[in-house]
N, C-alpha and C positions, 0 to 999 in steps of 0.2 A: 649447490645445485640439487634441489629436492628430488628424491625418488629416481634420479638418473635419467639422462637423455641418451638414447642409443641410436646408432645408425641402422639397426636391424629392423626391417619392415615386417609387419605381421602379415604373412601370406594368407592366413586363415583366421577368421574371427572366432570368438569364443563359442558361438553356436554353430560353427562349421561352415559359414558362408564364405565363398571364395570368388574373387573376381575372375571372370572368364572372358578373355579377349575375343573368343570366338562366339560369344553370346549373340544370338539373333535379336535385335531390338524390337522386332515385331512380336516376339513371344512374350506376352505380358504376364505369363506365369512365372517367368524368371525375375529375380529381384532387380529393381531399378537402382542403378549405382550412379552416384553423382560424378561428374567430370571434374577436372582440375578447378579448384575454387577455394575461397576463404570466406569467413564470416567475421565482420567487425561488430562488436556489441557496444553500443552506447548505453550507459546506465548499468554497467556490468557489476556494480556493487550492490544492486538492489535484490530483493527477494525473488523476483521473477527470474532473473539471470541465475541466481544461485540454486533455486529449487527446481527450475524447469529447463532453462535453455542449456546451461552447461551439462547437466546430466543427459539431456536429450542428445546433444552432440556426441558425447561419449558412447551412448547406447547405439547410435547410428554407426559409429566406428567399430563398436564391438560386434555388430551384425554384418560387418563387411560392406557397408553401403556408402562409405566415404572414400575418396581417392587417396592414394598413398601420400600425396603431398599436401593434403588438406591442412589449412592453417586457421587458428582462432586468435583474434586480436581483441583485447579489451581496451576501452578508452574510458578514463575516469580521472578525477582530481587526486585520488589517493597517491601517497608517496611510495609507489611500488616500482620495482623493476620486473623484468620478465620472470625471474625465479619466484618472486612474491606472488605474482598473479598465477603462476603455475601451481603454487601451493594452494591458493584459493580454489582453483578449479579442481585440484585433486581432492580437497576436503568435500567440496560439493558433490563430486562424483561418488566418493565413498559413502556419503550419507544418503543421497537421493537417487542414484542411478537405478534403473529398473533391472538391467541385466547384470550377471555376476561380474565381479571385478577380475580383469585380466592384466597382469603386470606387463605382458608383452604388448597388448593393445595400448595400454596407457603410455608406455615409453615411446611408442611410435607417434601417438597423438601429441605428446608433450613436446616433441621436436618442433612442432609448428606453432607453439603458443608464444605470443608476444603481448607486450603491454605498452600503451602510450599514455603518458601522464599529461593532463591539461584540462582546462575548462572549455566550455562550448564556444566562448568568444575569443579564444586564444589562437591567433593566426599561426604562431610558431608550432603549436601542438598539432594542428591539422597538416602543416607542412611536414612535420615528423611522421605523422600517420601516412601521408603520401609516400614518403621515402621508405617507410617500413613495408608498405605493400609492394613497392617496386622491387625491394630486396627479396621479398618472398616470391614474387614472380620469377626472379632469377634463380634463387637457391632451392625453392620448394616446387617450382613448376606450377604455380597457381594460374598462370596464363592470363593474368589481367582480369580474371572473373571474380568479382567481389560483391558480397551482399552486406548491406549496411542495416543493422537491426537497431531500430530506435525504440529501446525499452526506457523511454524517458517521458516526463510530463509533456502534454501537448503544447504548453507554452514555449517549450524549448525547440520545437520542430523547426520554426522559421530560421533560427540561428544556426542550427546544425545543417539544414539544407543549404543555406547560403555558404557556409564554410566548405561543405563538400564541393559545391560548385566553384568557389573561389580557388581552392587548392588543386583543381583539375581532376578530382577523383571521379567525376561523373562525365568526363569528356568522352566523346566517341573514341573507342579504342579498337577500331576494326571489327574483327570477329569476336572479340572479348565482350562480356556483358557486365553491366553494373545494375544492381537491383536494390531497392529499398523496402524494408519490412516495417510496417507501422502497427503498433499495438493500439487497442482501443483505449479511451474513447475516441471515435472519429468525429470530434466536435462535441458541443453540448447542445446544439440546436441546428436547424436547417441552415441558417445564415453562416454559422461558424464552420459547419461541415463543408459548405460550398467554398468558403475562404481557404480552408485547409486543402481541399482538392485543387484549388487554383495554385496555391503555393507549391504543392508537391508537383503539379503538372508543369510548372515553370522549370523544374530541375530534371525530372524523370519522365520518360514517355509512359503512357498508361500501361503498356505491356511489362514495364519494369517495376510497377508498384504492387506490393503484396500487403493487403490489410489482414492482419491476423484476427480471426475469430476462432479461438481454440476449440469451441464446440464442434465446428465443422470438420475438425481433424479426428474426432472420436470415431472409433470403429462402428459403434452402434448408430451414429447419425448416417454414416455411409451405408450401413446395412438397411436403413430405411428405403434407399433407392433400390437395393436388391430385392427387398421384401415386396415393393410395389411393382417393379417393372421386370423382374425375372420370374414372376409367378403369375399364373392365370387366376389363381384363387381369389385375389382381392379386387382386381380391377372392375369386375361387373357390379360390385356393391360399394365402390369408393366414390359415393356421390350422394346427393341430397335425397334420393329415393329411399336410401337405406340408412344413412348416417343421421343420427339425431343431433349430435354435437361433438366437438373436439375439445379436450382439455390438455393444455401444455403447461407443465409445472416444472419450475426449478426452485427447490427449497434448500436452505442451508440451516444447519443447527448451530452455527457459530454467529458471533456478533461482528462488529466492524473491526475489532482488534486494533492492529497497528495501522489500519487504512483510514483512520478517522479524518486525517487531513485531506485525503482524496475524496472520501465518500460524502462528507457533509456538504450539502449544496449540489450534489449530483443525484443521489437517491437511487432506489431500486429500479425505477422505470428506465432511467437513462443508462444505468449500469448493466442491466440485463435484458429488459424487454426490447429496447431499440435495436440491439444486435443479435444476441443469442436466440431469443424466443421468436422474433420475427423471422429469422432465418429458418428456424425449425417449422414455423408456420408455412413458409414458402415451399420447403421441401415436402411437407405433408400434402399441400393443396395443389401443387403444380401439375400441369399436364405432362404426359410422357414426352421427353425431349426427342428430337430427331436422332441425336446421338449423345454420347456422354463427353463430347468435346466441350471445352470451356465455354465457347460462344453459345452453343445450344442450351447448355445447362442454365447459363445466366439469362438467356432469353425467356425461358419458362419461369424462372424465379421472379424476374422483373414483371412479367405479366401478372403474377399473383399479387405482388406488392402494389402494383398500380391499381388493382381492383379492390383493395381493402377499403371498407367503408367505415368511417368514424362519424358519430352523430355530429350535426353541424351546429347545434345550439348548446348553451351552457347547461341547461337542465338535462338534455339528452346525454351529454358527456358524463355529468355527475351520476346519472342513473346507471350508466354502463361501466363505471369504474369504481374501485375502492382503494383506499391507501391507509397505511397504518404505521405505527412506530412500536418497536418492542419495549415492553416495560420489564421491570425486574421479575425474576422468577427462578425456577429450578431447571437446570439442563444437565443431563447426565449425572444426577445426584449431587450437583454443586449449585450453590446459590450464585446467580449471575445478575449484573447490574442492568438497568434499563438503558436505552439509547442515550437519553438525556443525561445520564450519569457517567457515560464513558468519558475517559480522558480525551481532551481535545474537541469535545462536542459542546456547542453553546447550549445552555439550559432552555433557551427559547427557540431552538432549531425547529423548522417545519419540514425538514428533510424526511421523506418516507423511507422506511426499511422494508415495507411490504407494499406491493402494487398488484392489482388485478384489473384486467380490462376485458371487455367483451367486444369482439370485432366480427364483422361479417364480410364476406367476399362476394362481390357482385359479378358472378359468372354463372353460366348455366349449370355447371357441375355442383356449385356450392350455394346456390341461392336458398336463403332461409336456414342455413346451417350456421349457428353461432360457434365461434372459436373463442374459448376462454383461456386467457394467458394469465398466469400468476407467478410471482416470485417473492421471496422474502428471506429475511435472516431471523435467527433464533426461532425456527419453526420445529415441528416435531421430529424431523429427521432430515438427513441430507439425501436428496433424491432429485433426479431429473428424468422426466418421462413424458411421452406423448400418448394420450389415451383417446382412441377413437371409439365413441360410444354409439352403438347402433340402436335403431328404433325397435321397439317391441313388436313381436309378431302381431299382425293385424287381427288374427283370430286365434284364441287359445281354447281348444276343445276340452278344457279341464274345469273343474269347479274352482272357485276363488281360493278355497283352503288348500287345494293341491298345489297352487303356484304362488302362495302369499309370500314365500321367501325367495322368489325368483326375481332377479334384477334384469337389467339390460345386458345383452351381449356386448362384449368390449374386446378390442385389440389394444394391448398396451405395449408400447416399445420402451423399454427401460434403458436409458442412456447412461446413467450412473447411479449408484456405484455397482449394483448387481446387473451387469450388462446382459440383456436378453430380451425375450418377447413372451408375453402372456396372452392367451386367449381365454376369455371368460364366457361360458355357455351354460345352459341348463341341463341337468342330468337327473334321472330318477334316483331317488334315495332307495337303497336296498330294503325290501320289506314287502308286506302284503298290501300296502296302500299305495296309490299313485300320488307321491309327493315329489315335486320337482324343485331342485335347489341348485344354486350356482356352484360350479366347479371350475377349476383352472387347469389349463394345459400349458406347460411351461417349457420354454427353450432357454438354455443358459449357455452363454459363450464358454464359460469355464468348464462346463461338463461336456460340451459337444465338440470342442476343438482342443488339440494338444498345444497349439501355438498360443502363447500369451499375447494379448492385444498390446500393440505398441502404444505408448503415450501419444496424445494428440500432437504435442510439439515435435515429436520425432517425425511424424508424417508430414507436418507442415513445413518444417525446416528442410527436409529432403525435397519437398515440392518446390520450395524457393530455389534451391540449388539446381534443380532439374528444369526450372522455368515452366512448371505445370501449375496454371492458375485456377484450376477448377474450383477449389475449395476456398477461394479468397474473394470476398465481396468487392465489387468495383464501384466507381463513383455513383452510378445511377442507383444501385441497390442501397447504398448508404443514404443518399438524399431521399429516396422514397421512404425509407424507414423513418427518417426525421419528419417527413410530411405527415406520417401517421401519428407520431408521438407529440409533435409540437402542439397541436390543438388541445390535447389532453393536459399537457404541462401548463398551458396558458389557462385552461379552465380551472385547474387546481389553484393556480396563483390567484385568479380572480375571486375565487370562493372565500379567500381569507380565512380558511378553517385550518385547524391543527389536525395532522393525521391522527386517526383513532388509535388509542393505546390497546395493545394486546399483550397478554402475558407470555413471557418467554417459555418455549417448550410446547406452546399450543400451535394451532394451524392458522393463526391470523386473526384479524379483526372481525367482529360480527357483521360489519357492513359488507364484507366479502361474501358471507353466507347469504345475506339479504340480496345481493346481486344475483345469485343463482336462484334463490327462492322466488324472486319475482318472475322468473321464467319457468317455475315449477321443477327446478333441477337442484342437485346437490353436488358439492365437490367430492371427488373420490378420495378415499384415504389411501395414500401411496403405500 
C-alpha cells in the first residue's frame, strides 16, 4: 500500500486554511469549500489528467477547499488496482502540484482514491463503477454527489454517456447531484456541436453540464471583469469613440509535439479561436451585466457573439483572415522541424498552425472597431494577451519631430505567463527639448499580491463541485462561436490553397502582416 493510508483527517491545510462550520455563506471573502462529493475521471491515464487534473485536486485539498470525505475515482483500461492508481496520482502530485507537498494532506486524500478497470463499452465495468460510488457514499459520506470528468476524445462521448445512463449513475437521486464535465473541442463545426449538445442533453439537464474552457479559469481573465466594472477609469473610453482596435493574441513557442494525432485536421482556428479567443473577445466587448450571476454574465456574452460580423463572400473572408504552417527553424537555441516534418503529420497536410482573423461587432459601442484575433505555434514566445489600442489624440500641439517616436496609447491585459496589466502612454523625455516617447506603467500579480494565483483547473474543478457555472460556456455560446468560425473554415477549404509557410521562432506568415497593413495597422510585439 504505497505511502500509507491513514484514518487521521487533516484539520488544517498546508497554507493554514481550516473548514469553519460557522462560516456565513453570504460572506464571499471566506473560502468556498465544496460539500460532500467525488470526481470520476475518464481518460485518467492521459497527459491532461496527469499534469493538470490530479495535481489541481491535490492543491484544492491542500488549501482546505475539499470536504473530508472527498473521493477520486479513475476509470481506464490499465491493469491497475486501487494502490497502482494511488501511486500514479502520488507521482503526478509530486511532479506537478502547485502547492508544497504535505504528507498529512496526501494521506487523507489517498483514503478516497479508487480505480475501476474497463473499456467504455464494457457494461460490467460501469456496473462496478456504480457499485464503487455507492460504497463511497456509505464509507466516505460522498452523499451521492458525483462529477464525471470526460477527459476523452469526443468520439467516445456518446458511448460513455449511454453507459452512465444505463448503469443508473445519472438517475435522479433526490437532493444529490450528478454533473458532467466536458473538455474541448465542443464539436468540430456547428452541426457536430449541435449533435453533441443533443446527446449530452438527453442524459444531463443543462444545469448539470460544465464545458471546460481553462482560459476562463485564469485569474487574469477574471481580472478583466474587475478592471472594467470595478473602476470608473475605463468605462467612459471603452467604446468606438476612443478605441482604434483590439488585438487578442495567443501564441505558443512549441510545436504539436505528441498532439499530432489530435491536431492534424483540427488546426489553430478550431483549437483556439473558436473557444478561447472568442470567449476573450466576448468578455472584452460585453456590456456591464446586471449582476455577476451566471445567467446575467451569459446573457451579455451571448449578445456580443450574436453581433459578431464575418464577411459574407469568399473574397471578403480571405482578405480578413490569414493562415500559416510553421517551417523548420531555430527555437530556444535548438533546430526544430517544420510541421510537415513532425511525426504523425502527413507531408501534404493543409492544417494550419497559425490563424488570424479580423472580426467586427455590430453594436453601437463597437461599430467600426476591428477585433484582430491571432494564434499560432512555434512563434516568438509563449504569451496570451488582450491589447486595447486607443486612437491617437485628435490634436498634438507639438512638432512632428517632438512626437515621431510616440505610438498609440494602449491597455494590455497579460493573461499568461507574466500575469498583469500594462498601460502605454506618452511621456516627455528628460532634457532641454520637448521630445515625447512611449513609456509603460506596469501592474504585476506577482509583485502586488502575496497570494499565488491558483491554476485555472483548481478554480474550475472547485466551481463544478460547488455547482457554480459562471465560467463555463453553455450550448448557445458554443453554437454561436461555431457560426462565426464555420464560414471562415469553409472559405479556406474552398480556396484550395496551402497555408503559407513561416519560419519557426518568428511571428507568423507575411499574409498576417498584410492583413493588418491593409488597414494601416501593425501587430504589436508582445
